[in-house]
C-alpha positions in Angstrom: 0.0 0.0 0.0 1.3 3.5 -0.9 0.6 6.4 1.4 1.1 10.1 0.9 3.9 11.2 3.2 4.3 14.9 2.6 4.4 17.6 -0.1 7.6 19.5 -1.0 7.7 22.9 -2.9 10.4 23.2 -5.5 11.3 25.8 -8.1 13.0 25.8 -11.5 15.6 28.3 -12.5 12.9 30.5 -14.0 11.1 30.7 -10.7 8.1 28.4 -11.5 6.8 26.5 -8.5 6.3 22.7 -8.5 4.5 20.8 -5.9 6.1 17.4 -5.4 4.2 14.7 -3.5 6.3 12.1 -1.6 4.8 8.6 -1.3 6.0 5.8 0.9 5.1 2.2 0.4 4.0 0.5 3.6 3.9 -3.2 4.1 1.9 -4.9 6.8 3.9 -7.5 8.6 1.2 -8.6 11.1 1.3 -12.2 9.8 5.1 -12.4 10.5 7.0 -12.7 13.8 7.5 -8.9 14.1 3.9 -7.5 13.9 3.1 -4.1 12.6 3.9 -2.0 9.5 7.2 -1.3 8.0 8.3 1.5 5.6 9.4 0.5 2.1 10.6 2.5 -0.9 9.9 6.2 -1.5 8.5 7.6 -4.7 7.8 11.1 -6.0 5.2 12.6 -8.3 4.0 16.2 -9.0 0.5 17.3 -8.2 -0.1 17.0 -12.0 1.0 13.4 -12.0 4.4 13.7 -13.6 7.2 11.4 -12.6 9.9 12.9 -10.4 13.4 11.6 -9.5 15.3 12.8 -6.5 18.8 13.7 -7.6 20.2 14.6 -4.1 21.3 17.9 -2.5 17.8 19.4 -2.8 17.4 18.8 -6.5 14.7 16.8 -8.3 14.2 16.0 -12.0 10.6 16.3 -13.3 9.7 14.5 -16.5 7.4 17.0 -18.2 5.9 16.2 -21.7 7.6 18.3 -24.3 10.7 18.9 -22.3 13.8 16.9 -23.6 15.5 15.3 -20.5 13.1 16.8 -18.0 13.1 19.9 -15.8 15.5 20.3 -12.9 14.0 21.9 -9.8 15.4 22.7 -6.4 14.0 22.9 -2.9 15.3 24.4 0.3 13.3 21.9 2.4 15.6 20.8 5.3 14.8 17.1 4.7 16.3 17.2 1.2 19.1 19.7 1.4 
């Protein structure tokens, strides 16, 4: 099951704002020896549904139709910088 974890604001070099949703897959292990849920992989998508790749150091690559190679955006969110 994938759950919305949080939303991050990022900006391209022209000042356009992008809202990036962070999703975390959660697996229920209640049938196993250690009961409860565990966090899995993290994925990112824009509010518009475009694929996002986290590049590191506060940078993301957004795959936007019509843009060759995607758009690089940056956030100053403390979790990603």
